[in-house]
N, C-alpha and C positions, 0 to 999 in steps of 0.2 A: 263551821270550820271546813276548810278545804279538804278534799279527799286525799288520802295517803296511799302510797304504794307499798310501803314496808313499815315495820314497827320501829321503835326508837333505837338509835345507835348509842354508842357510849357517851355521846354528848347530849343524850336525851332528846334528840331531834327525830321527828318523823321524816319520811321521804315523800315529798310532794308528788302526787300521782301525775299531774299534768307535765311536770318537769321530767319525770321518769319516762313517760311515753314519748315526749319530744326527743330526749337525749338518746334513748334506745333506737328510735327511728333514724336519727341522723348518723349514729355510729354504725348501725346495720347497713345503711346505704353506703357509707364510706367503705365498709368491708366488701360490698357486693359490686363495686364499680368494675373490678377486674372480670367479673362474670357477666357484665352487661345487664345486671339485674338491680341497679340501685333503687329504682322506683318501687319495685316489688318488695325489696327488703325494707325500705322506708315505711311502706304501708304496713307490713307485718309488725314492725316495731311500734308504730303509733297505735295500732289497734289491738295488740296482743293482750293488754291488761284492762280493756274497757270494762270488764265485769267487776273490777275493783271499785267502781263508783257505787256499787250497790250497798245499801246500808248494812246488810248482813256481813259483808266483807269488812267494812269499817269497824263493826262490832267485834269481829274476829281479831283485828289488830289491837283493839282496846284490851281484849282478853289476854293477848300475847304480852302486852306491855305490863298488865297487872301481875301476870304469873309467867314470867319468861322461861322458866325451866320446865313447863308442863305442856303436854300435847293438848291441842284444842281441836274441836271438830272442824274438818275442812269445809271451806266454802268455795264452790266453783266460781272462777273468775275468767274463764276462757270462752264460754259459750257466746257472750255478747259480741266480742271481737270477731269470732269465727262467723257469726251470723251477719254482722254488718259488712264484713269484707268479702263475702261470697260473690256479690256482683262484680267486684273488681277483677277477681281471678279465681278460678276453681282451685288453685293451689293454696290460696291464703287460709281458708278454713283448716286445711290439713296442717299447715305450718303453725297456726295459732293454737290449735288443739294440742300440738306436740310439744309446745315450749316447756311444759312440765309433763313428765311421763313418757316422752319419746314419740317418734313417728309411728303412726298406726296405719291401717288400711282404710280405703274409702268406705268399706262396709262398716268398720268400727266407727268411723266418723258419723255416718248416718244414724247408727244405733245410738250413739252418744247424744246427738242433737235431738233425738226423738224421746229422750227420757221424760217421764212425767214431771211437770212443774218447771221444765227447762224454759219453755217459751215465756211464761210469766216473769221469771227472773231476768231473762234476757231483755224483755221489753222495759222492765223497771230500770235496769242498769243503763240501757241506751238512752232512756229519757233524761237521766241525770248527766250522762256523758255529753249529750248534745248541748246542754247548758254550759258545761265547762269547756267544751271544744266546739266552738261555733262552726268550724269547717265540716263537722259531721252532718250539718243540716243541708249541705249541698248534695246534689245527685252524684253518686259514685261514678267515676270514669274508669272504664276497663283498662287493665294493664296487660299488654300482649307479652307473650314469651319471646325471647331472642330468636331471630329467624334461623339460626344454625341448630336449634334444637329440633331435630326431625324424627328421631327414633324413640321408642319407648324406654330403652335403657338410658339414653341420653337425658330424657325428661326426668327419669328417676334420679340420676346423678345431679341434675340441676336442682331438684327439690332438696336433696341432701345438702348441697352447698349453700343454698339460700337459708335453709334451716340453721346451718352452722353460723351464718352471719347473724341471724336473729338471736340465737341462744347465747353466743359469745357477747354480743352487745348487751343483752339483758343481764348476764352474769357480771360483766365488768361494771355496768352502771350500778347494779345492786351492791357489788363489792366496794365501790367507791363510797357508797353511803355508809356501810358498816365498817369499812377500814380504808380511810382516805389515803393512807400512805401507799397503797398498792398502785394507785393511778400513776404516781411518779416512778415507781419501780419498773413498770412495764415499758417505759420509754427507753429502749435499748436500740440505738440506731444501727443500721446495716450499711456499712460503706465497703462494698465489695473490692474496690480498687485498693483501699488502705489495707484490707485484710490479705489481699493477694501479695502485696509487698511484704507483709509479715511472713507469709508462707514462703516466699522466695528467700528471704533472709534465713529462715529456719533451715531450708534445704541447703543453702550455702554453708551454714554452720555444720550441718551433718557431714557434708562432703569434705569439709576441711578437717574434721576430726577423724574421718574414716576414708582416706583417699584410696583409690584402687579401682580395678575394672568393674566391680559390682556397683560401687557408688556412681561411677560414670554412666553405667547402663541405666540405673534407676533415674538419674537426672535426665538422661535422654528421653526416657519414657514420660517423665513428668512434663518436660518441655513440650513434647509432641502433643500430649493431652491438653496442656494449657492452650496451645495455639488452636487446637480443635474447638476450644470454647467460643471462638468467634463464629462458628457455624450457626445457622438459624435454629430456633427452638424446634425440637423434634424428639424422637426416641433414638438413643444411641447405645452402643455397647462398648465396653472397655475390657478386653481380654488380656490380662497381665498375669504371668506366672507367679506362683507363690514366691515371695521374697523379692518381687520386682518393684515394691514401693507403691502398691495399689492405693493405700489409704491417702497418701499425699498427692498422687497423680490424679485421683478422682476429684479431690478438693481443688486442685489447680484448674481442672476443666470447669468445675462448678463456679468458682469465683471469677474466672475470666468471662464465662458465659453470662454470669449475673451482672458484671460490670458493663459488658457490651450491650446487653439486651434489657437491662433494668429489672432483673429478677429481684424478688423481695427477701428471699432467704434461701438457705440450703438445708434440706432435710435428708438425713442419712439413715436408712433403715437396714438393720443387721439382724441375722437370725437369732443370735444368742445374747442373753443378758450380760454374760461375762465379757463379750466382745464390745457391747455398747459401753461398758465401764472403761475398758482399755482405750477404745477409740475416742470417747469423750475426754479422757485424760490427755491424750495426744493433742487434741484440738485446743483444750484449755491451755496447755503449755505454750502453744503457738499464738493463740488469739486472746487469751485472758479469760478469767473465770466468768465474767458477766456475758461474754459473747456466746457461750455454749450452754444449751439446755440438754440434760440427759433425762429422757423420759422412757424408762425401760420396762418397768413392771406394769402388769395390768392394773388399772386404777383401783386401788384398795377402797377408794371412797365412792365408787360408782353407785348411783342411786336411781331407782326406776319409778319412784312414786309420784304422786300428784301434788306434793307439797310446795308451798311458796318458800322463798329464801328468807324465812322468818323463824325465830325461835330456836329450839334445841338443835335442829339439823341444818341451820343456815350455813355453818362453816363447812359442812361436807360438800355442798354444791359449789361453794366458792373456792374450794381447794382444787377443783378439777383443772387440768392443765390445758392451755389453749395454744401452745407452741408459738407464742409471740416472742421469738428470739432470732438472732441472726443465723445461728447454726443449731439445729435440733438433731440429736442423736437418739434414735428410738429403735424398737424392735419391729420386725415385719409383722408379728402378731398384733402389736399395738396399732400399727398402721392400717392393716387390712380389716381387722375386726372393728375399727372405727369407720373405715370407708364403707363397710357393708353391715354396720350395726344400725341401731335406731335410737339409742339412748341420748338424752340431752348432754350429759357430762362427757361422753366419748365423742359426740358429734361436734362439739363446739370448736374443736381444733381444725376441722376440715378446711374451712375457708382459707386458712393460712398455707395450704398446699397450692392454692391458686397463685400463679405468677411466681412459683418457686422452682428451684432445681431439686429434683428428687433423685438421690442415688440409692439404688437397690443393690446392696452389697451381698455377695454370695447368692446371686439370683437363682442359681440351680436348686436352692433349697425351698423354693416356693412349692407348696403342696400340689402334686400333679392332678389330684382329683378336683381341685378348684381352679385349675389353670385358665379355663375359659372365662369365668367371671372376673378373675384377677386381671387378666390381660385386657378385658373390655373396660374395666374401671380405669386402668392406666391409660388406655386410648382416650377415654373420656376426659381425663385430666389434661392430656396433651391437646386434644382437639378443641375443647370448650373452656378450659380453665387457665390456659397460658402456662402450663407446667411443662418443663423439660425433664425427661426421664433418662437416666443413665443406668444401664444394666451392667453391673461390675462383678467379675469373678475370674478365677483362673481356669474354671471348668465351665465354659459357656454352653448352656443348653441350646438345642435347636427346637424352637417352638413352631407349632403348626399354624398359628394365627398369622394371617397375611402381613399385618403391619409389624409383626415381631419376627418374621421368618429370617430376615437378613437386615437388621438395623445397621446403619453406618458404624463402622469401627473407628474409634478415636486413638487407639494405641498403635504404635508402630509394628508392622509385620509380625503378628502373633507367632506364626510358625517359626520364624527365624529367632525371635526372642526366646521362645521356649527351648529351642536347641541350645542357645547360649547359656540358659540357666538350668540345664539338665544336670543335676548334681547328685543324683541318687541312683542306686542299683536295687532293683526289686527281686526278692526271693520269695517263693511260695513253698510253705512247709508241705512236704509230700503226704504226711499223715495228720489226722486231727490231733489237737493238743488237749489234754486235761488241764485243769487249773494248776496242779503241781508242775506239769510240763511248762506251762506259760511262766510260772514263777521261776522255774529253773533257768529258762532262757533269759529272763530279765536279770536274774542274779549274776549271770556270767558277764554282764556289762557294767562298767563303772558308771556310765552315764547313758541312760536309755529311757525312752518313753513307751508306754503301752496304752493303747486306746481300745476300749471295750465298747460293746453296743448298748449296754444298760448299766444303771447304777448297781444293781444286784451283782452283775458279773464283775464290776470293778471291785466291789467289796470282797467278792470271793477270791480274786487274785491277791488283794492286799492280805487277806487271811492266810492264803497259801504261801505268800512270800515271807511272812513272819519276820519282818525287818522294821524295827521301830523307826529307823531313819528314812524309810521310804515315804514319799509324799503322795497325797491323794487329791484329786480335783473332780468335783461333780456339783450338781445343783443341790446336794445335801449340805453344801457349804453356803453360808451367806456371802453377799458380794464383797464385804470387807475382808472376809476370810480368804476368798478366792484371790483377791488382789494380793494379800500377804503371801499366799502360796506361790503365786507367779513371781513375786519379788524374790523369794527365797530360792526358787528354781534358777532364776537368772544369776543370782549371786553365786550359787554353787557351780553352775556351768562356767561362769567367768573365772572362778577361782580354781577350776580343775578338780573340785571335790567330787566324791561320789554323789550321784543324783539319779535316783530312780523314781519316776513319776507314773502313777497308775491313774487313768482318767477315763471319762466317758467322751462322747462326741463333742462335749462343750469346748474341748481344746482345739478342735480342728479348724474352724473357720476364722482366720485372721489373728490368732494369738501369736504374738511375736516372741517365740522361743526357738532355740536352735540346738537340737540334740544330734550326736553323731550316729545314733541308731534309734529306729522306731519300729515297734511291733504293732500291727493292726489286725484285730479280729476281722474275719471276712465280713464285708458289708457292701453297700452300694459303691460303684466305681468312683463317683465324685468324692465320697467320704474317704476312700482309701487314698486318693490323690491329695486331698486336703491334709490328711495325717502325714503324708510324705512331705508336705510343705513345712513341717516342723523339723525336718531332718536336713542337716548340712545347709541350712537356710542361708548362712553367710558365706558359704563356699570355703570354709576353713580347711576342710579335708578334700583330698582328691575326689572321693566319692563317699556318700553316706549309704548306710545299709537300711533298707526298708523290708521287713519280713511280714508277709501276710499269712495268717494261719486260720484254720477252721476250728473253732472251739468244739471240743467233744461234748461239753455241757453248755449251759447258758441259753440265752434266748435272743430274739430279735423283736424290735418294735413291730407290731402287726401292720398290715395294709401295704402301702406303697413301699415302705422301707424293706419289708420282707421280699416283695416282688422284685425290687431293684437289686437286692442281694443275689437272688437266684439268677437274674439276668447277667449280673457281673460275673458269676461263676462260669456262665456260658461264654462270655466274651474273653475271659482269661484262660479258658481251656487250651487255647492255642499258644499261650505264652505271653510274656510281658513286653514284647517288642512294640515300641511306639505307644505305650500305655497312655501317656499324658499328652499326646499330640492333639491339638484342637479338633482336627477332623475326626479322630477316633472318639473323642469325648462327644462330639456332636452326633456321631452315628449311634452311640450308646443311648443318648437322650432321645433321639428320633424314634428308636425302637421302643423305649420305655413309654413315651407318650402315645404311641400306636396301641399299646396294650391296655391303656387306662382311659376310662371315660373322663374327658376333661371337664365335665359338668355333671358329676354323678348324682348330685342332689337337686338338679334342675333349678339352680339358683337364678339363671338368666330368665326362666319363665316367671319366677316369682318377682323378679325385678321389673319385668314388663308389665305385671299387674299392679305395680307399686304396693306390694304387700310387704311393708317394711318389717313387721314382726316375724313373718315367715322367713324372710331373707336372713335376718339375724339368727333365728333358730337353726337354719340350715347351714350357715357358714360358721364353722368353728375350727379354726386352725389348730387349736389345742382341744382335743375331744373331751378330755376329762379336766374340767376347770380346776384351778387351784386358788388357794387363798394364802396371802402372805402372813407369815407368823414371825413376830419379833423374837429373836433368839439371844441368849446371853453370850456374846462374843466380844472380845477386845480387852484392852487394858483398863485400868481404873478410870482414866479420863474418858475413854469411849463409852464405858458403861454409865458413867455419870451423864454424858450427853444423851444417851438413850433414855435413861430414867427421867431426865428433864423433859424430853420430847413426849414421852408417854404421859407424864403428868400434865403437860400442856394440852394434849388431846383429850384427856379425861375432863379437864376444866373447860374445854371448848373456848380457848382464849382468843379465837379469831385469827390465828396464824396457821390454819390447817395445812395449806399448801407447803409452807416452809417446814413444818414439823414432819409431814409425811416424807418430804424429800430427804430430810436428815436421817430418817429411820430406814430408808430403802436399803442402804448397805448392810443393815443388820437384820434382814428378813430372809426367810427361806420359804419358797413356794411349796405348799403342801396340798394334796388333793382334798376335795371337800369330804369324801368318805372317810379319809384318814383324820381329817379335822374333827369330825363328829365323834369318832372313836377316841381320839386323844382327849377331847373336851369331856367326854363321858367319864374318863378316868381321872379327871381333875388336873390334867397336865397343861391346860390352856385356860386363860381368863380373858374375857373381852376387854379391850381398851375403849373402843367405841364401835359403832356399826362397821362391820367389814374389816376390823383390825383386832388381832388377838396377840397375846404375849405368852411365851412359853414360861411356865412356872413349875414344871414337873421336876423330875430327878435332875439336879444340877449337872450330873455327869453325862446326861443324855446328849448334850452338845459337846462332842469330842473335839479336842484341839487338833486332831488330824482328819477325822472321818466326817465331821459335821454333825448334823442332827441324827442321833441314833436313839433307839428305844430298846427296852429290855426284850420286847418281842418285835423284831425289826420288820415283820411283815406289815405292820401298821403303816410304815412309810414306803415300803417297797412293792406293795401289791399294785 
């Protein structure tokens, strides 16, 4: 019987190994054309599973077919391909070893190949492979690197991108075997010119419904940014004041640029999950549901083991997202922890950044201690992967990196635009405020927003306010709950009703709400300005009131956030004149970057050594990792949807990606330490690997405050 690549699917058919190797090679090559690496990727695809010709692996598949729900002893299937491919390129063994388990270091590769009994198994597998694939009997021909790969970091990025081509091709071909309907579903065409017409029509409709000076200014900004899309691929910046229509202006640039230069998709990376939800909803309204992929949370299904996509854990690897969509809306954490990670499931998306337009929204929020590797990765995407990068924000930082020191500006005269859109007056409370003081100031306003630095502080103000009608917004709320809160906020504001909202920083970047008064706890300058962007946003009042106060109690997130807060107090000591001018913001960031080591964890040195596990361990945008917990929120219909998705995951019904997407709006990110404590008390039950469901006190998920526990330190420490 011919060798198989995977166990039986629902039609009781095996996956022929020769066909799998051929198809993965061709698909990987197709993906890698834009990188100038088609031959290398094709070789990686053809040779990656040569070890599956070994009789022991075929016996493993027989066992999986006989007992599909049981774990069976693993059988190595990577060594044969890694050994055969070594004369073609020194990169191929690294890529083939990594296609399950993730990218390792060269030292790890040598140790792995030197394992006892490895050579015998490799020789046996290759002898059978040469019979099935006669081309293996020819002498290998070396495959050179592209000539523009000249530095160690560039070579490291090149490995990541080719690895992504291999992994995605392998996943997709395997997925087609187990779930043939997915192949048709991924065919979503990107027609930038058609989408640009839809965007223009949407802007015209908005302007017709809301005529006036502000609409005209937003349209002028969008038109200028759209025209700038004809410029050649490069790094650009877009400095637009809050309320200036940045979301639509950036997309206008991206679609015009894609239409003119043949770009393959638009990827928008945003700091906060709540803003990805809002932004994705805006784009879906314009372009349609199928055109927009929202991939905001850390991959709940990420898996780091050596397993093949066979048996009980097959659906997990097949559920990983590959960003094959016209418009992708994601988080900066998801983006950069994938670009500097090493796992298979997080790496598979990377090749879809090549030949794309990448919009980094609220770029000032990139972590300063990682700014050197982040900027170098972005430069690599532009120089070697055909990516165009747009740095978008109202508070444009001044980076020290030469290629990012002064990128071309696409927005019209930022200084003049900021002057036209200056709609608030800043006041600084002369004395520190206690939480009762803060609550009293909020209570004096019928409609007001208060932004605190931490979830604990926000809950303290809510408690001091003692107003059941007050609203709360933080990451203690699941995504669906946050969306409902924002809908209610907008309804109350539009109706002129009382509306007091207490929130964390999650509200600041890009949330489209408009309060007449905003209170902001002292924090970094850019955060204060972002909070001010939620005040008098539409220019309904002559001037909005923004009050900055120093909390008598409370805390600050440690590290750069705390340092930036102290620097802000220094900058504000002389008053608030010109607080939001682009040159003042640039000076603030220039001083901040001078105070901080831009590569504190020496990530660039680790990249130069191609030590992929060490790079991943060192680069953590979120220091304390979290796990998504499914929470009991929503009406009966929503809860029924959640229950059905949870049941589907438990049954491993082959629809992992769809089920996980449907559950994302009903999850709260909880730190791992808190997860273990809550699980130990019986409040959580596993749904499947990496996914848990809240089953504790039903009142713990509060209709206003989100996930709360009897001893709140479990979630707030």
